[in-house]
N, C-alpha and C positions, 0 to 999 in steps of 0.2 A: 504494500500500500504506500503510494507516494504521499508526501507531506500535504500537498494541496487537497487530494482526495480525503486524507485523514482529517484535515481541518473541517472540510465540508461535512463529512460523516459525523464528526463530533458535534457540530452545531445542530445537525439534523436530529441526532439522538437527544441532545439536551433540550431543544425546543419541543420535540415530540413528547417528552415526558413533562416538561414544565407547563405546557399548555393545558394539560389535564388538571394539574394542581391549580393553575390560575383560573380556569373556568369554574371549577368547583368553588374556589374562593370568591368568585363574582356572584354566584347564584345561591349556593347552599345557605348563606346567612339569611337570604330572603325567605326561604322555606322555613327556617328556624323562627324568624320574626313573625311569619304568618301563623305558625302553630302557637306561638306565644300569644299573639293577638286573640286567637280562638280561645285560648285558656282564660285570658282576661275577660272576654265577653261572655263566656259560658260557664266559667268556673269548673269545667270538666278536668279532673285530675289527669286523665289520659293525655290531654294536650300539653299539660305541664311536663309530664314524663317524656313525651315526644320531643318537646323543646329542649330539655336537658340532654336527651340522647343525641339529637342532631348537633347541639352545641359542642359536644365532645368530639364529634366527627369534624366539625368546622375547625376546632382547635388543632386537631392532629394534622389536618391537611394544610392549615395556615402555617404551622411550623415547617412542614415539608416544603411548601411553596417558597418559604423564606430561604431555605437552604438552596433549593434549585435555582431560585432567582439570583441569589448571590453568586452562585457558580457561573451562571450565564453572564453576569456583568464582568466577571474576571475573564471569561473566555473571549468576550469581544475584544478586550485589550490584548490578551495573550496571542490569540489566533489571527486577528485582523488589525494589526497596528497601523497599516497604511490607511485603512478605513477610518479608524478612530482618530488618527492625527488630524484629518481634515473635517470629518463629520461631527466629532465631539463638540466643538464650539458652536455648531449650527443647530443640532437637534438635542443638545444636552438639557434644555429646559424641561421637556416632558419627563425625562428620567429623574430630574431633581424633584419635580412635583410628585412623581410617582413615589419617591422616597417619603415625602411628606404624608401622602395618602396611606402609605404602609404603616407609618408610626401612629397615625390616627386609628387605623384598623387594629393595631396591636393594643393600644390603650383601651379602645372600645370593647374588644373581646375579653380583656382582663376584667373590666368593669362588669361585663355581662356574666362571665363565668362565676365570679365571686360576689355578685351583687344581689343574689337571691335573699329576700327578707331583710335586706339592708338598705336598699334605695326605695324611693317612691316607685310604685309598680310601673307607672308609665314612663318615668325616666329610665328605669331598667329596660323596659321594652325598647325605648329609643336607642339605647346603647347597642342592642342587638341589631336594630335596623341600620344603625350607623356603621356597623361592621360590613353590612352588605353595600351601603353607599360608598364607603371608602375602598372596598374591594373592587367594586364596579369602576370607580374612578381610576384605580391602579391599572386595571386591564385596558381601559380606554386610552390612558396616557401612553402605555407601552405600545398599543396599536398605532397611536399617532406617530411615534418614532419609526415604527416599521413602515407606515404609510408614506413617510418622507422618503424612504428608500425607493418606493415605487413612483413617487411624484415629487422629486426634489425641488424645493423652492426656498425662498428666504436668503438668497445669496446670488452673486454674479460670478460666473466662472470665466475668468479672463487670463489667458496665457498660462493655463495650468494652475492658477491661484484662485482661492475662494475668498472673495472680497464683498464688501457692502452687506455684511451678515445681519439678518433680521430674524431673531429666534422666534418671535411671535408668528410671523408669516410661515416660518418653517414648520412650526407645530401645527398650525391650522392650514396645512397644505390641502390640495384639491382631493386627495385620496382619503384623508383621515375620517371624514364623516361617513361615507359609504362603507369603509372597512370596519370602523368601530361599531356602526349600527348592525351590520350583518354578523359581526363577531359576537356582539352582545346577545342577539336573538338566538344564534346558534348555540351559545353557551347555556342559555336557559333550556333549549331543546335537549341538548346532550345530557346535562346534569339531571334534568327532570326525568328522562327515560332511565338513566342509571338508578336513581333512587326509587322510582316506581318499580323497576324490574326486581330490585333486591326485596322490596316489601311484598311484591306479588309472589315471589318464591317462598317467602316465609308464611304467607297466608296459605299457600298450597300445602305447606308442611304442618298446617294446623297449630302453629305456634303463636300465642298471643294475638289471636285473630282480630279482635276489635282494635287493639293498638295499631297493628300493621295495616288494617283496612283504612283507618283514618290517615295514616301516613301515606298510604298508596294514593288516596284520593287527592291529597294536596299536591303530591309530586306529579301525578298524572295531569292535573290542571296546568301546572307550570310547563310540563312537557308539551302539552297541546298548544299553548300560547306560542312556544318557540317553533313547533313544527309547522303551524299554519302561518306564522310570521316570516319564516325563513325564505320562502319563495318571493315574498314581496321585497324584503331587504336584499335578497340575492339579485333581484331584477335591478334595483338601484345600483348595486355594486357592479353588476355586469355592464350596465350602461356607462358607468364611470371608467371601467377598464377599456371599453371600446373607444372611448374618447382619448384616454391618456396613453394606453398601451395596446394599440391595435394588434401588435404581433402576438401578445399574450392571448388575446381573444381568439386569434387565428389558430394558435396552438391548442387552446382548450377544445376547439371544434375540429381540429385537424383540417382546417379550411385552407386549401393551397392556392386557389385561383380567385383573384378579385372579380366579383360579379354583383350584379343587381338581383334582388329577389333571392338572396342566398338561403339555402336550406339549413335547417337545424339538424345536426347529426346526432343520432343516438346509437351508442355502441360502436362497433367497427374496429378494424385493425389498420392503423396508419401505415402507409408505405411511402417513406420519404423519398426514395429514389424515383418512383413513378409519380409521386405527387397525387396520391389518391387514398381513399379509405375503403377498405374491403369489408364486405359483409355488414355494412351499416344500414340502419333505418334512417332515411332522410325525409324530413317533413318540409315540403316546399315553402319557401319564402318566410318561414318562421324566424330564422336567425336575423334577417333584415328587420323584421318587426320588433323583435326583442331589443335590438340595438338602438333603433330610432323611432319606433312606433309607426313605421312606414314599410309596408310589405315589399316595396320596390326599391328601397334604398340600397346603396352600394356598401359592400363589406369587403375590406381589404384582405387579400390572401397572403399566405406566407411567401409566395414567390415574388412579392413586391418588396421584400426586405433582403438585405445581404445575408448570405448563408451563414456567415460567421456570427450573426446576431440572433440566429434561431435558438430558442430554448430547446431542451430535450422534448421533442414533440410527443412521443409515445407516453412518457411519464406524465406530462401535463394533461394529455387527452384522457388517459385511463383514470387519473385522479379525479378529473372533472366528472367523468361518467360515474365513478363510484359515489361521489358526493350526491349527484342527482338521483341515483338509484336508491340509496338509503334515505335520502330526503323524501322521495315519493312514498317509500314503504312506510315511513313514520307518519306521513300525512294520512295514508290509508288506515293505519292503526288508530290514529286520532279520530278519523271520521267514524269508524266502527264504535269506538268508545263513546263518542258524543251521541250516536244513535241509541246506544244502550242506555245512556243516562236519561235521555228524553222519551224514548219510546219502548225500550225493552229492558226494564230495570232488572228483570230476572237474569239477564246475561251477566250482570256485574258480579255475580257470585259463581259463575261457571268457570271451571278449570281451564277451558280452552282460551278464554279471554285473559286469564292470569298468565297462562303459558305464553301467550302471544307477547305480553309485556316482558315476561322473563327473557324470552329469546331476543327481544329487541333491546335488552339492556345495553349492549355495546354499540348499537347502530348510530346513535348520535355522535359518539366520539370517533367512530370510523369516518363518518361524513365530515366531521370537523377537522380531523387530521388530513383527510383528502383535500379539503378546501385550503388548508394552509400549505399543502404541497403545491397546489395550483398557484397560490400567491407567491411562494418563494422560488420554486423551480421555474415558474413561468416568467420570472424576472431575469433569469440567467440569459446571457453570460455577465450581467451587470450586478454589482452590489449596490451601486447608486445608479439608478436607471438612466442610461444615456450619458453618464459622466465618468464613472469608474468601473472597470471590469473587476470581477471577483478575484481573478488570478493576480491582479496587481495589488490587491489589498492584503494577501495572506502573508504571514510571518516568514522571514527567511531562515528562522531557526530550524535545525533538523530534529528528527525524532518525534514528530507530532503524533505518529501512530501510537506511541506509548501513552501519550496523554489521552488519546482516543480510548484506548483499552481501560485506562484508569478511571476516566469519567463515566464510561459505560458501566463499569463495575459498581461505581457509586450509585448511579441511577437505578440499576437493578436491585441493589441492596435496599435503597430507599423504598422501592416498590414493594419488596417483600416485607419490610417493616410495617408499611402502611396496611398491607393485607392482614398481617398478624394483629395489629392494633384495632383495625375496624372489625375484624372477625370477633375479637374479644369483646368489643362494645356490643355487638349484636347478641352474643351469648349472654351478656349481662342484662339484657332487657327484662327478663322475668324478675330478677332480683333488685334492680336499681330503678327501672323506669316505668314499668307497667303496674299501676296501683290495683288492677283487678286480678293480678296473679297472686296465688297463695304464697309463693316464695318471697314476693315483695312485702307482703304483710307479716310473714314470719321474721324477716330481717328487721323490719321496723319495730316489732314487738321486742326483739332481743336487744335492739339498740335503745 
């Protein structure tokens, strides 16, 4: 493995793991705050137990996200010094603000975890809600920095120098809003399906059924909001990509020839040498409409761009197709669940519906990881789109493959620790969190 490939692989692994922790940190506190609000409004002790159970999960994943996020910040400097030398002064503001949001989140989660029966009940609830707001702000600010790489602004590039720097303009670049919006909605979808899937499994196992049923309903509602919102925000993001990075859009669709009334491609195997997509289902004129709301508008093809500026077409196209496929599946699951809620309530207790959510547990994160693959790989060969190539930003230091092995081992270890801790939290539901369970009552009597 050469050093350039090792550096890219290390960033891919690190981002792939961290994005899961980040998305959970953006969404899970809102589930926790909603359960807490239900407890305050109904005085149902099950919601109190559910809030406490979810808050422990939030704390575990917050700590893990802090570790992985810190590692990523070091990796940017260690692996890509050419990038950070020039980009740091330009897009450093969102990272600084993200640090502020992180500290607010840390303080708020401390208040929430240890504030039971000590604070005013609504101030205590607000602390939990603030954990979600600050986590959401952290995610959006980091996405703003990434969006700058896709749509660099806030400076003038003259004779190889970055001058007239405007950090505010850099942070609020043309890509930040569509990227942040789509990322936020996708995070709600992915996290909602994971949580709903876990609780669906536990309902099928007949463990603390009432407790897990309430949890499942809350998580499923969040999942559905994300699933139905994702196509709308995805449309906004795709239109933005078509305007700013037409070569990325062409790679997503494996669209080789510029044409009016371009077809939307589903599936298929791209053949870069022949400039065609084999075995694909093509829907006439739909790509043109999605890009500009005009069925006959022109869509640029890959052949209009220099070959050395093409991203890896197959990777981008397959990742885009995976994202669409799992997105559609989750919409279908959501539609069935909504039909059950309003018209077939007896379905809500059927094992087939619970199994559907259980099998869909990873779908949101598969789609999310695929979407980020489109975003990052689709920008190649640029690290700063149109300004700096990725190969020019990598460190000249040798032996990066050993760093790749080391960091990969750390992330795998973190994942195993998280699985162990969360599994233990689930096992403790009867004793610590479900007031209707005899083990919970026995423990309280002994204490």
